N, CA, C and O atoms as a GROMACS GRO file, in nm:
protein
  476
    1UNK      N    1   0.085  -0.118   0.000
    1UNK     CA    2   0.000   0.000   0.000
    1UNK      C    3   0.089   0.123   0.000
    1UNK      O    4   0.180   0.135   0.082
    2UNK      N    5   0.063   0.212  -0.090
    2UNK     CA    6   0.141   0.334  -0.102
    2UNK      C    7   0.090   0.437  -0.002
    2UNK      O    8  -0.029   0.469   0.000
    3UNK      N    9   0.180   0.488   0.082
    3UNK     CA   10   0.140   0.589   0.180
    3UNK      C   11   0.227   0.713   0.175
    3UNK      O   12   0.182   0.821   0.215
    4UNK      N   13   0.349   0.702   0.129
    4UNK     CA   14   0.439   0.817   0.132
    4UNK      C   15   0.393   0.929   0.040
    4UNK      O   16   0.423   1.046   0.065
    5UNK      N   17   0.321   0.896  -0.066
    5UNK     CA   18   0.274   1.001  -0.156
    5UNK      C   19   0.160   1.081  -0.095
    5UNK      O   20   0.128   1.190  -0.144
    6UNK      N   21   0.099   1.030   0.009
    6UNK     CA   22  -0.011   1.101   0.076
    6UNK      C   23   0.039   1.204   0.176
    6UNK      O   24  -0.036   1.294   0.214
    7UNK      N   25   0.162   1.192   0.219
    7UNK     CA   26   0.210   1.273   0.330
    7UNK      C   27   0.207   1.423   0.302
    7UNK      O   28   0.154   1.500   0.383
    8UNK      N   29   0.261   1.466   0.190
    8UNK     CA   30   0.264   1.609   0.159
    8UNK      C   31   0.122   1.664   0.147
    8UNK      O   32   0.092   1.772   0.197
    9UNK      N   33   0.035   1.587   0.080
    9UNK     CA   34  -0.104   1.630   0.066
    9UNK      C   35  -0.174   1.640   0.200
    9UNK      O   36  -0.250   1.734   0.224
   10UNK      N   37  -0.150   1.545   0.288
   10UNK     CA   38  -0.213   1.547   0.421
   10UNK      C   39  -0.163   1.665   0.505
   10UNK      O   40  -0.242   1.730   0.573
   11UNK      N   41  -0.034   1.691   0.502
   11UNK     CA   42   0.022   1.803   0.579
   11UNK      C   43  -0.036   1.935   0.530
   11UNK      O   44  -0.076   2.020   0.609
   12UNK      N   45  -0.041   1.951   0.399
   12UNK     CA   46  -0.096   2.076   0.344
   12UNK      C   47  -0.245   2.088   0.369
   12UNK      O   48  -0.295   2.198   0.395
   13UNK      N   49  -0.317   1.977   0.362
   13UNK     CA   50  -0.460   1.980   0.392
   13UNK      C   51  -0.487   2.012   0.537
   13UNK      O   52  -0.578   2.089   0.568
   14UNK      N   53  -0.408   1.954   0.626
   14UNK     CA   54  -0.422   1.983   0.768
   14UNK      C   55  -0.390   2.129   0.798
   14UNK      O   56  -0.460   2.192   0.878
   15UNK      N   57  -0.287   2.181   0.736
   15UNK     CA   58  -0.250   2.321   0.755
   15UNK      C   59  -0.364   2.413   0.708
   15UNK      O   60  -0.396   2.511   0.775
   16UNK      N   61  -0.423   2.382   0.593
   16UNK     CA   62  -0.533   2.464   0.540
   16UNK      C   63  -0.657   2.455   0.630
   16UNK      O   64  -0.724   2.555   0.653
   17UNK      N   65  -0.686   2.335   0.680
   17UNK     CA   66  -0.802   2.318   0.768
   17UNK      C   67  -0.783   2.396   0.898
   17UNK      O   68  -0.877   2.459   0.947
   18UNK      N   69  -0.664   2.391   0.953
   18UNK     CA   70  -0.638   2.464   1.076
   18UNK      C   71  -0.641   2.616   1.053
   18UNK      O   72  -0.685   2.691   1.141
   19UNK      N   73  -0.596   2.660   0.938
   19UNK     CA   74  -0.601   2.804   0.907
   19UNK      C   75  -0.745   2.852   0.898
   19UNK      O   76  -0.777   2.960   0.946
   20UNK      N   77  -0.832   2.772   0.837
   20UNK     CA   78  -0.972   2.814   0.828
   20UNK      C   79  -1.040   2.807   0.965
   20UNK      O   80  -1.126   2.889   0.995
   21UNK      N   81  -1.002   2.710   1.048
   21UNK     CA   82  -1.056   2.705   1.185
   21UNK      C   83  -1.010   2.826   1.265
   21UNK      O   84  -1.086   2.880   1.345
   22UNK      N   85  -0.888   2.868   1.244
   22UNK     CA   86  -0.834   2.983   1.316
   22UNK      C   87  -0.909   3.111   1.278
   22UNK      O   88  -0.931   3.198   1.362
   23UNK      N   89  -0.947   3.121   1.151
   23UNK     CA   90  -1.023   3.238   1.107
   23UNK      C   91  -1.160   3.244   1.176
   23UNK      O   92  -1.208   3.353   1.206
   24UNK      N   93  -1.220   3.130   1.200
   24UNK     CA   94  -1.355   3.125   1.259
   24UNK      C   95  -1.350   3.140   1.411
   24UNK      O   96  -1.425   3.218   1.468
   25UNK      N   97  -1.261   3.067   1.475
   25UNK     CA   98  -1.265   3.058   1.622
   25UNK      C   99  -1.162   3.144   1.694
   25UNK      O  100  -1.188   3.189   1.806
   26UNK      N  101  -1.047   3.169   1.634
   26UNK     CA  102  -0.941   3.249   1.698
   26UNK      C  103  -0.910   3.202   1.840
   26UNK      O  104  -0.885   3.284   1.929
   27UNK      N  105  -0.910   3.072   1.861
   27UNK     CA  106  -0.887   3.019   1.995
   27UNK      C  107  -0.740   2.981   2.014
   27UNK      O  108  -0.665   2.963   1.919
   28UNK      N  109  -0.704   2.969   2.140
   28UNK     CA  110  -0.566   2.931   2.174
   28UNK      C  111  -0.540   2.786   2.133
   28UNK      O  112  -0.428   2.752   2.094
   29UNK      N  113  -0.643   2.701   2.141
   29UNK     CA  114  -0.627   2.561   2.103
   29UNK      C  115  -0.590   2.549   1.955
   29UNK      O  116  -0.499   2.474   1.920
   30UNK      N  117  -0.660   2.622   1.869
   30UNK     CA  118  -0.631   2.616   1.726
   30UNK      C  119  -0.491   2.670   1.699
   30UNK      O  120  -0.418   2.614   1.617
   31UNK      N  121  -0.452   2.778   1.767
   31UNK     CA  122  -0.317   2.832   1.750
   31UNK      C  123  -0.212   2.731   1.794
   31UNK      O  124  -0.108   2.717   1.730
   32UNK      N  125  -0.239   2.662   1.902
   32UNK     CA  126  -0.147   2.560   1.951
   32UNK      C  127  -0.136   2.444   1.853
   32UNK      O  128  -0.027   2.391   1.830
   33UNK      N  129  -0.249   2.403   1.795
   33UNK     CA  130  -0.247   2.296   1.695
   33UNK      C  131  -0.170   2.338   1.571
   33UNK      O  132  -0.095   2.259   1.514
   34UNK      N  133  -0.187   2.464   1.530
   34UNK     CA  134  -0.111   2.514   1.415
   34UNK      C  135   0.038   2.513   1.444
   34UNK      O  136   0.118   2.469   1.361
   35UNK      N  137   0.075   2.560   1.558
   35UNK     CA  138   0.216   2.564   1.597
   35UNK      C  139   0.276   2.424   1.604
   35UNK      O  140   0.386   2.399   1.555
   36UNK      N  141   0.202   2.333   1.664
   36UNK     CA  142   0.249   2.196   1.676
   36UNK      C  143   0.261   2.128   1.540
   36UNK      O  144   0.355   2.052   1.515
   37UNK      N  145   0.166   2.155   1.453
   37UNK     CA  146   0.171   2.099   1.318
   37UNK      C  147   0.294   2.148   1.244
   37UNK      O  148   0.364   2.069   1.179
   38UNK      N  149   0.322   2.276   1.253
   38UNK     CA  150   0.440   2.330   1.186
   38UNK      C  151   0.568   2.270   1.242
   38UNK      O  152   0.658   2.233   1.168
   39UNK      N  153   0.575   2.260   1.374
   39UNK     CA  154   0.695   2.207   1.439
   39UNK      C  155   0.719   2.061   1.404
   39UNK      O  156   0.832   2.021   1.377
   40UNK      N  157   0.613   1.982   1.405
   40UNK     CA  158   0.629   1.838   1.390
   40UNK      C  159   0.626   1.790   1.245
   40UNK      O  160   0.694   1.693   1.211
   41UNK      N  161   0.548   1.855   1.159
   41UNK     CA  162   0.525   1.801   1.025
   41UNK      C  163   0.594   1.878   0.913
   41UNK      O  164   0.604   1.829   0.801
   42UNK      N  165   0.641   1.998   0.942
   42UNK     CA  166   0.703   2.080   0.838
   42UNK      C  167   0.824   2.012   0.776
   42UNK      O  168   0.849   2.028   0.656
   43UNK      N  169   0.898   1.937   0.854
   43UNK     CA  170   1.020   1.872   0.803
   43UNK      C  171   0.989   1.769   0.695
   43UNK      O  172   1.070   1.750   0.604
   44UNK      N  173   0.874   1.702   0.704
   44UNK     CA  174   0.840   1.601   0.605
   44UNK      C  175   0.806   1.664   0.470
   44UNK      O  176   0.827   1.603   0.365
   45UNK      N  177   0.755   1.784   0.475
   45UNK     CA  178   0.716   1.852   0.352
   45UNK      C  179   0.836   1.897   0.269
   45UNK      O  180   0.822   1.926   0.151
   46UNK      N  181   0.952   1.902   0.329
   46UNK     CA  182   1.072   1.943   0.255
   46UNK      C  183   1.165   1.827   0.222
   46UNK      O  184   1.272   1.848   0.165
   47UNK      N  185   1.126   1.706   0.255
   47UNK     CA  186   1.210   1.590   0.225
   47UNK      C  187   1.187   1.545   0.081
   47UNK      O  188   1.073   1.527   0.037
   48UNK      N  189   1.297   1.527   0.007
   48UNK     CA  190   1.289   1.490  -0.134
   48UNK      C  191   1.207   1.365  -0.158
   48UNK      O  192   1.129   1.360  -0.254
   49UNK      N  193   1.223   1.265  -0.075
   49UNK     CA  194   1.153   1.138  -0.097
   49UNK      C  195   1.002   1.157  -0.099
   49UNK      O  196   0.933   1.098  -0.183
   50UNK      N  197   0.949   1.238  -0.008
   50UNK     CA  198   0.805   1.259  -0.002
   50UNK      C  199   0.757   1.349  -0.114
   50UNK      O  200   0.647   1.330  -0.166
   51UNK      N  201   0.837   1.447  -0.153
   51UNK     CA  202   0.802   1.534  -0.265
   51UNK      C  203   0.796   1.453  -0.395
   51UNK      O  204   0.703   1.469  -0.474
   52UNK      N  205   0.895   1.368  -0.416
   52UNK     CA  206   0.897   1.286  -0.536
   52UNK      C  207   0.785   1.183  -0.535
   52UNK      O  208   0.725   1.156  -0.639
   53UNK      N  209   0.756   1.126  -0.420
   53UNK     CA  210   0.648   1.028  -0.411
   53UNK      C  211   0.514   1.091  -0.447
   53UNK      O  212   0.435   1.031  -0.520
   54UNK      N  213   0.488   1.211  -0.396
   54UNK     CA  214   0.363   1.280  -0.428
   54UNK      C  215   0.357   1.316  -0.575
   54UNK      O  216   0.250   1.308  -0.637
   55UNK      N  217   0.469   1.356  -0.633
   55UNK     CA  218   0.473   1.396  -0.773
   55UNK      C  219   0.455   1.276  -0.866
   55UNK      O  220   0.385   1.286  -0.967
   56UNK      N  221   0.516   1.165  -0.832
   56UNK     CA  222   0.511   1.048  -0.919
   56UNK      C  223   0.384   0.965  -0.902
   56UNK      O  224   0.358   0.875  -0.981
   57UNK      N  225   0.304   0.996  -0.801
   57UNK     CA  226   0.176   0.927  -0.782
   57UNK      C  227   0.079   0.983  -0.886
   57UNK      O  228   0.053   1.103  -0.887
   58UNK      N  229   0.025   0.899  -0.973
   58UNK     CA  230  -0.062   0.950  -1.080
   58UNK      C  231  -0.190   1.016  -1.029
   58UNK      O  232  -0.256   1.086  -1.105
   59UNK      N  233  -0.226   0.995  -0.905
   59UNK     CA  234  -0.345   1.060  -0.849
   59UNK      C  235  -0.320   1.206  -0.820
   59UNK      O  236  -0.415   1.286  -0.821
   60UNK      N  237  -0.196   1.246  -0.795
   60UNK     CA  238  -0.165   1.382  -0.751
   60UNK      C  239  -0.081   1.461  -0.850
   60UNK      O  240  -0.104   1.580  -0.869
   61UNK      N  241   0.016   1.395  -0.913
   61UNK     CA  242   0.108   1.461  -1.005
   61UNK      C  243   0.163   1.589  -0.942
   61UNK      O  244   0.226   1.582  -0.836
   62UNK      N  245   0.141   1.703  -1.004
   62UNK     CA  246   0.190   1.830  -0.949
   62UNK      C  247   0.075   1.916  -0.897
   62UNK      O  248   0.093   2.036  -0.875
   63UNK      N  249  -0.041   1.856  -0.876
   63UNK     CA  250  -0.158   1.931  -0.829
   63UNK      C  251  -0.140   1.989  -0.689
   63UNK      O  252  -0.205   2.088  -0.654
   64UNK      N  253  -0.054   1.931  -0.610
   64UNK     CA  254  -0.035   1.975  -0.472
   64UNK      C  255   0.063   2.093  -0.461
   64UNK      O  256   0.075   2.153  -0.354
   65UNK      N  257   0.132   2.125  -0.568
   65UNK     CA  258   0.233   2.232  -0.565
   65UNK      C  259   0.169   2.370  -0.560
   65UNK      O  260   0.060   2.392  -0.613
   66UNK      N  261   0.239   2.461  -0.495
   66UNK     CA  262   0.203   2.602  -0.495
   66UNK      C  263   0.280   2.667  -0.610
   66UNK      O  264   0.403   2.670  -0.609
   67UNK      N  265   0.208   2.718  -0.707
   67UNK     CA  266   0.274   2.772  -0.824
   67UNK      C  267   0.336   2.910  -0.800
   67UNK      O  268   0.423   2.953  -0.875
   68UNK      N  269   0.290   2.979  -0.696
   68UNK     CA  270   0.339   3.115  -0.674
   68UNK      C  271   0.483   3.122  -0.629
   68UNK      O  272   0.544   3.228  -0.640
   69UNK      N  273   0.540   3.016  -0.580
   69UNK     CA  274   0.680   3.022  -0.537
   69UNK      C  275   0.769   2.931  -0.621
   69UNK      O  276   0.869   2.878  -0.572
   70UNK      N  277   0.732   2.911  -0.748
   70UNK     CA  278   0.809   2.831  -0.843
   70UNK      C  279   0.830   2.687  -0.797
   70UNK      O  280   0.927   2.623  -0.836
   71UNK      N  281   0.740   2.638  -0.715
   71UNK     CA  282   0.753   2.502  -0.664
   71UNK      C  283   0.743   2.398  -0.776
   71UNK      O  284   0.813   2.297  -0.773
   72UNK      N  285   0.657   2.423  -0.873
   72UNK     CA  286   0.642   2.330  -0.985
   72UNK      C  287   0.774   2.316  -1.060
   72UNK      O  288   0.817   2.205  -1.090
   73UNK      N  289   0.838   2.427  -1.089
   73UNK     CA  290   0.965   2.422  -1.162
   73UNK      C  291   1.074   2.357  -1.077
   73UNK      O  292   1.158   2.283  -1.130
   74UNK      N  293   1.075   2.382  -0.947
   74UNK     CA  294   1.173   2.318  -0.858
   74UNK      C  295   1.157   2.166  -0.858
   74UNK      O  296   1.256   2.093  -0.861
   75UNK      N  297   1.034   2.119  -0.855
   75UNK     CA  298   1.009   1.974  -0.856
   75UNK      C  299   1.050   1.915  -0.990
   75UNK      O  300   1.108   1.807  -0.995
   76UNK      N  301   1.019   1.985  -1.099
   76UNK     CA  302   1.060   1.936  -1.232
   76UNK      C  303   1.212   1.929  -1.242
   76UNK      O  304   1.266   1.833  -1.298
   77UNK      N  305   1.280   2.027  -1.189
   77UNK     CA  306   1.427   2.026  -1.190
   77UNK      C  307   1.481   1.909  -1.108
   77UNK      O  308   1.575   1.842  -1.148
   78UNK      N  309   1.419   1.885  -0.992
   78UNK     CA  310   1.460   1.774  -0.907
   78UNK      C  311   1.440   1.640  -0.978
   78UNK      O  312   1.526   1.553  -0.972
   79UNK      N  313   1.327   1.624  -1.046
   79UNK     CA  314   1.301   1.502  -1.121
   79UNK      C  315   1.403   1.484  -1.234
   79UNK      O  316   1.450   1.372  -1.259
   80UNK      N  317   1.437   1.591  -1.300
   80UNK     CA  318   1.537   1.584  -1.408
   80UNK      C  319   1.672   1.541  -1.354
   80UNK      O  320   1.739   1.458  -1.414
   81UNK      N  321   1.711   1.598  -1.242
   81UNK     CA  322   1.839   1.561  -1.180
   81UNK      C  323   1.840   1.414  -1.141
   81UNK      O  324   1.936   1.342  -1.168
   82UNK      N  325   1.732   1.369  -1.077
   82UNK     CA  326   1.725   1.228  -1.034
   82UNK      C  327   1.724   1.135  -1.153
   82UNK      O  328   1.787   1.029  -1.150
   83UNK      N  329   1.652   1.172  -1.259
   83UNK     CA  330   1.648   1.090  -1.380
   83UNK      C  331   1.787   1.080  -1.442
   83UNK      O  332   1.830   0.971  -1.480
   84UNK      N  333   1.855   1.191  -1.453
   84UNK     CA  334   1.990   1.191  -1.512
   84UNK      C  335   2.087   1.110  -1.426
   84UNK      O  336   2.175   1.043  -1.480
   85UNK      N  337   2.072   1.117  -1.295
   85UNK     CA  338   2.157   1.036  -1.206
   85UNK      C  339   2.131   0.888  -1.229
   85UNK      O  340   2.225   0.808  -1.234
   86UNK      N  341   2.005   0.850  -1.243
   86UNK     CA  342   1.971   0.709  -1.264
   86UNK      C  343   2.023   0.661  -1.400
   86UNK      O  344   2.070   0.548  -1.411
   87UNK      N  345   2.016   0.745  -1.500
   87UNK     CA  346   2.067   0.709  -1.633
   87UNK      C  347   2.218   0.692  -1.631
   87UNK      O  348   2.271   0.605  -1.700
   88UNK      N  349   2.288   0.774  -1.554
   88UNK     CA  350   2.434   0.764  -1.552
   88UNK      C  351   2.480   0.640  -1.474
   88UNK      O  352   2.587   0.586  -1.501
   89UNK      N  353   2.399   0.596  -1.378
   89UNK     CA  354   2.434   0.476  -1.302
   89UNK      C  355   2.411   0.351  -1.385
   89UNK      O  356   2.492   0.258  -1.381
   90UNK      N  357   2.300   0.348  -1.462
   90UNK     CA  358   2.265   0.231  -1.542
   90UNK      C  359   2.243   0.274  -1.687
   90UNK      O  360   2.129   0.299  -1.727
   91UNK      N  361   2.350   0.283  -1.766
   91UNK     CA  362   2.337   0.331  -1.904
   91UNK      C  363   2.265   0.232  -1.996
   91UNK      O  364   2.234   0.266  -2.110
   92UNK      N  365   2.239   0.110  -1.950
   92UNK     CA  366   2.172   0.011  -2.035
   92UNK      C  367   2.021   0.029  -2.036
   92UNK      O  368   1.952  -0.037  -2.114
   93UNK      N  369   1.968   0.118  -1.952
   93UNK     CA  370   1.823   0.138  -1.951
   93UNK      C  371   1.780   0.202  -2.082
   93UNK      O  372   1.853   0.283  -2.141
   94UNK      N  373   1.664   0.166  -2.124
   94UNK     CA  374   1.610   0.220  -2.248
   94UNK      C  375   1.491   0.309  -2.217
   94UNK      O  376   1.438   0.307  -2.106
   95UNK      N  377   1.451   0.387  -2.314
   95UNK     CA  378   1.338   0.476  -2.297
   95UNK      C  379   1.205   0.408  -2.328
   95UNK      O  380   1.102   0.474  -2.331
   96UNK      N  381   1.206   0.277  -2.352
   96UNK     CA  382   1.081   0.209  -2.382
   96UNK      C  383   0.992   0.206  -2.257
   96UNK      O  384   1.041   0.201  -2.144
   97UNK      N  385   0.864   0.208  -2.280
   97UNK     CA  386   0.771   0.211  -2.167
   97UNK      C  387   0.758   0.071  -2.107
   97UNK      O  388   0.760  -0.028  -2.180
   98UNK      N  389   0.746   0.063  -1.975
   98UNK     CA  390   0.733  -0.067  -1.909
   98UNK      C  391   0.594  -0.124  -1.932
   98UNK      O  392   0.506  -0.059  -1.989
   99UNK      N  393   0.575  -0.247  -1.887
   99UNK     CA  394   0.445  -0.312  -1.899
   99UNK      C  395   0.341  -0.233  -1.821
   99UNK      O  396   0.374  -0.153  -1.734
  100UNK      N  397   0.215  -0.256  -1.852
  100UNK     CA  398   0.108  -0.186  -1.782
  100UNK      C  399   0.117  -0.212  -1.631
  100UNK      O  400   0.136  -0.325  -1.588
  101UNK      N  401   0.103  -0.105  -1.552
  101UNK     CA  402   0.109  -0.124  -1.407
  101UNK      C  403  -0.017  -0.197  -1.358
  101UNK      O  404  -0.121  -0.195  -1.424
  102UNK      N  405  -0.006  -0.263  -1.243
  102UNK     CA  406  -0.124  -0.331  -1.189
  102UNK      C  407  -0.230  -0.228  -1.153
  102UNK      O  408  -0.197  -0.113  -1.123
  103UNK      N  409  -0.356  -0.267  -1.154
  103UNK     CA  410  -0.462  -0.170  -1.120
  103UNK      C  411  -0.446  -0.121  -0.977
  103UNK      O  412  -0.410  -0.198  -0.887
  104UNK      N  413  -0.474   0.010  -0.956
  104UNK     CA  414  -0.460   0.069  -0.824
  104UNK      C  415  -0.582   0.038  -0.738
  104UNK      O  416  -0.696   0.042  -0.786
  105UNK      N  417  -0.558   0.009  -0.612
  105UNK     CA  418  -0.668  -0.010  -0.518
  105UNK      C  419  -0.714   0.127  -0.470
  105UNK      O  420  -0.635   0.221  -0.462
  106UNK      N  421  -0.840   0.138  -0.439
  106UNK     CA  422  -0.892   0.263  -0.385
  106UNK      C  423  -0.842   0.280  -0.243
  106UNK      O  424  -0.841   0.186  -0.163
  107UNK      N  425  -0.800   0.400  -0.213
  107UNK     CA  426  -0.749   0.431  -0.081
  107UNK      C  427  -0.865   0.454   0.015
  107UNK      O  428  -0.949   0.542  -0.009
  108UNK      N  429  -0.872   0.378   0.122
  108UNK     CA  430  -0.981   0.391   0.218
  108UNK      C  431  -0.964   0.510   0.310
  108UNK      O  432  -1.058   0.548   0.380
  109UNK      N  433  -0.845   0.570   0.311
  109UNK     CA  434  -0.818   0.684   0.398
  109UNK      C  435  -0.907   0.802   0.364
  109UNK      O  436  -0.953   0.874   0.454
  110UNK      N  437  -0.933   0.823   0.235
  110UNK     CA  438  -1.015   0.935   0.191
  110UNK      C  439  -1.154   0.890   0.147
  110UNK      O  440  -1.217   0.956   0.065
  111UNK      N  441  -1.202   0.779   0.200
  111UNK     CA  442  -1.331   0.724   0.159
  111UNK      C  443  -1.446   0.820   0.181
  111UNK      O  444  -1.533   0.831   0.095
  112UNK      N  445  -1.450   0.891   0.293
  112UNK     CA  446  -1.560   0.983   0.320
  112UNK      C  447  -1.561   1.098   0.222
  112UNK      O  448  -1.668   1.138   0.174
  113UNK      N  449  -1.447   1.153   0.191
  113UNK     CA  450  -1.439   1.264   0.096
  113UNK      C  451  -1.477   1.218  -0.044
  113UNK      O  452  -1.546   1.289  -0.117
  114UNK      N  453  -1.433   1.098  -0.081
  114UNK     CA  454  -1.462   1.047  -0.214
  114UNK      C  455  -1.610   1.013  -0.228
  114UNK      O  456  -1.667   1.029  -0.336
  115UNK      N  457  -1.673   0.967  -0.121
  115UNK     CA  458  -1.812   0.927  -0.126
  115UNK      C  459  -1.901   1.046  -0.158
  115UNK      O  460  -1.999   1.032  -0.232
  116UNK      N  461  -1.870   1.162  -0.103
  116UNK     CA  462  -1.953   1.279  -0.126
  116UNK      C  463  -1.936   1.336  -0.266
  116UNK      O  464  -2.023   1.408  -0.314
  117UNK      N  465  -1.825   1.305  -0.333
  117UNK     CA  466  -1.800   1.363  -0.465
  117UNK      C  467  -1.845   1.271  -0.578
  117UNK      O  468  -1.853   1.316  -0.693
  118UNK      N  469  -1.875   1.144  -0.550
  118UNK     CA  470  -1.916   1.053  -0.656
  118UNK      C  471  -2.068   1.053  -0.665
  118UNK      O  472  -2.136   1.070  -0.563
  119UNK      N  473  -2.124   1.035  -0.788
  119UNK     CA  474  -2.270   1.037  -0.803
  119UNK      C  475  -2.337   0.918  -0.745
  119UNK      O  476  -2.460   0.907  -0.751
   0.00000   0.00000   0.00000
């Protein structure tokens, strides 16, 4: 089961939810949750492995990126660097496409959100 590609999306979703709660309630609890989220989860959002996992997951691609700070271009540059590194390590790889991937299972983590959006 793939979970690392969900991490960046979950952190950003949690941050957005807490920001909207803070606008409504302005409570110390929400401020504390925001602070704790930044302290504990911010580091995962900057780790290459999680950024690449979210980008390479066909469900998310680059949809999670903030375009205002050139994040899309930074991720594309990172992918290019990693691809070139992989090609230099194994020059026998070809550009032919691999066999069809196995069908993806539906993620039960977002079942409630998906249920409301499907007809």
